[in-house]
N, C-alpha and C positions, 0 to 999 in steps of 0.2 A: 504494500500499501504505499508507494512511494509519493504519491500525491494526495494522502489523506487530508481532508478537510480544505483543500485549495479550491478556490474558484476560478475556472478557466473559461475564456471566451474562444470559441473555434469556429472561424468563418469557412464557409463551404463544408459544413460538417456532415452532409448527407450521404455524399458519394465518394468512392475512391480512397484517396489518402485521406481527406478529412473525416470521412466516416472510420476509418481505422484508427485515426488519433482519438476521435470523440470517444469510441468504445474502448480504447485502451486507457484513457484519461478516466473514465468511470470505473473500470476495473481496478485502478490504481487508488481509487478513494476520492475522486474529484467531483466537484459539483461541476456540471459542462452547460454553458449558455452556447446552444448550438444555432448558427446562423446560416440559413440554406434558402436559395431561391427557388429549388424545386420542392413543391408541396409534397408531392408523393415520397420522395426521397425522405424528406423530413418527418412525414407520417410514419414511415418505416423504421425510421431512427427512434421515434417517440415509443412505438409499440415495443421495441426491443429493449428499452431502457427503464429501470425503475424510475418512477415518477418523482421520487425524492433527490434524484440525482441529475436532472434535466430540466431546463428551461429552453423550449424550443420557439425559435422566431423566424417566421418566415419573411425573406425581403431579399434584396440585392445587396450585397456586402458593400459593393462599391458606392453606394448611395448614403451621403452625409446624414439623410434623416434616419436610415437604418442604424447607423453608427450611434446616433444620438439615442435613439430608442433602447438599443440594446444595452448601452452604458446604462441609462436611466434605470432600466427594468433590472440589470444586475446589481446595481447599487441600493435598489429599493428592497430586492430579495435578500441579499447577503451582505450588502455594506462596504463591499470591496471587491477588487479584481486582482488576484495573485498572478494569473497567467494570460497572456494572449496569444493565440497562434493564428497567423495570417495564412491562409491557406486558399482561399476562393481566388479564382480568376477566369475570365473569358478571355479568348485571343484569337486572333486571325492567322492563317497560316500561308504567309506571302512572302517571296523575296522583296529585295528593296524597292525594285522598280515597279512591282506589282501591288505595293502596299500604298492604299489610297491614303488621304489625310484622315478620312472618317475611320478606317482600320487602325492606324497609327494611334489616333486619339483614344478610340475604344480600348485597345490593349492597354495603352500606358495608363489610362484612367482606372482600370480594373486591376492591372497587374503590379502598378507602383502607386500611383496617387492615392488609391484606396487604403494602401496599407500605411502610407503616411497618415491618411486620415484616422484609421483605428489607433495607431501609435499614439499621435496627438491627443486623441481622446481618452486613453487609458493612463498615459503618464501622469496627469495631476493626481487621480487617486492612488496611484502607486507610489509617487512621491511624497504624498501626505502619510502613507503606511511606512515608507522607509524601505520598502522591498517590492520586488515584482520581476517577472521573468517574461520576455518576449521572444516568441519563435517565428521566425519568418521563413516561409518556403520559398527559396530560390530555385536555382537549377544548375546543373552542370553546363547548360546553354550559355551561362555567363562565363565559363572556364574555356569551353570548347564548342564552338558553334556548329549548327546543323543548316542546311539548305532551307529556305521557305519559312524561316522562323525570325524575321528581321525585327518586328515589333517585340514580339515575346523576349527574345535574347535582350534586347535593349532594356526592356522592364525588369529582367531578371538582374541584369548588371547594375541597375538602380537599386534594387533591393540590397544586394550585397553591400552597396556603398552605404546607404541609409541604415542598415544594421551596425555596420562599425561606426557610423556617427553616433546613433543613440547609445552604444555601448561605452564609447569615450565621454560623451557630455554627460551621461547621467549616471555611470557607475559608481562616482563618488557619493552618490546618494543613494545607493542600494539597489539600482536598477541594472540588470543583466539582460543583454539583447544579443540573440544568435540566430544563424540562419543554418538551413538544411538544404543541401543540393542533391535531390535525387536525379538519377539517371532515367531512361525509359521504365515506366512503371506501368504494369498491365491494368487498365482500367476501361470502364465502358467507352471513354472517348478515345484513349489512345490506341485500343485494338479495333476499332471501327474501320473496317475495310481491310483489315490485315488477314491474309490467309494463314493457314499453319505453317506453308513454307516460308512466309515472310517472316514469321515468329520465329522460326528456326534460323533464318538468316540474322535476325536481329540477335539473338543469343549468341552467335558466333563471335560478337564484337566484344564480348564481356569475359574477362578473366576466369570470374567464378562460374561461367558456364550457361547462364540463365540470364534473362531480364528481371526485373524486380516485381514486387507485389506491394499494395498498400501497407501489409503487415511488417514489410521490411522496412518502413519509414517510421512508423508509430512508435517504436522503442527508442528512436533516436530523439523524439519530441517529447517523450516521457522523461527520458533523462535530461535533456536541457531545461525542462519546466521544473524539475526537482531540485530539492536541496543537494542532492548529491554533486550537482553542477555548480555549487556556490562559488567556485574559483574559475568558471569558464564563461568568457563573455568576449563578444566581437569575433567569434569563430564563424567560419563556413564549413559545415561538415558534410562532405561528399557522402551520399549512400547511394554508391553507383557501381557496385559488384566489380570494382577494380579498373572502370572505363578510363578515367583520368589518370592512371597510373601506367597506362598501357602505351608503350612508344609507338608511334607512326609507322 
């Protein structure tokens, strides 16, 4: 129970990595405020989670109004925020020349600006308490790029930089901020349109011999959110099956 009695907000908590993190946090003793835009996914999480361990909020995590509502309801219910996990993102899949201004703006807003909004919102109550842990989902794409992900890669690079900024600026006041950089993780979205042959080809790129699953990422989030990581801040933790260690 590494997160016993901690109050954690998790964005994009209904599917994929976010769902695995929310489930793991509850299993480790946390009270989770789950923010999810997909009503069906949120309902599935609600039905699978003890009522006393979950506050489920439907909404677009990139919207300031949703940020404000989630924080207000969290503070009303529990009086504090111990942990924030920024996981939610929507993004376009285009190269630079095919990325429109609208595609760029939507991805940057969802994948970077929204994270800034959430951090800006939770920092005051964390600072009042003199403690807090922020975990941002970055990506190996800010370390090694892939084609057709121009805006996504730029957003994740910004997440990496913002993580370090918060760690340095607010560390003296008890706030830790870290990032996790997953490689390819098998989710409903990432596997859409991929054949078994595609999946086998993907796995060959990884020294560990397979691509990841959401349950590979959740333990990293649990650790960084927990007091066991009390001397860990400003890092980017690759959860990538060895991908970024592999020489080209």
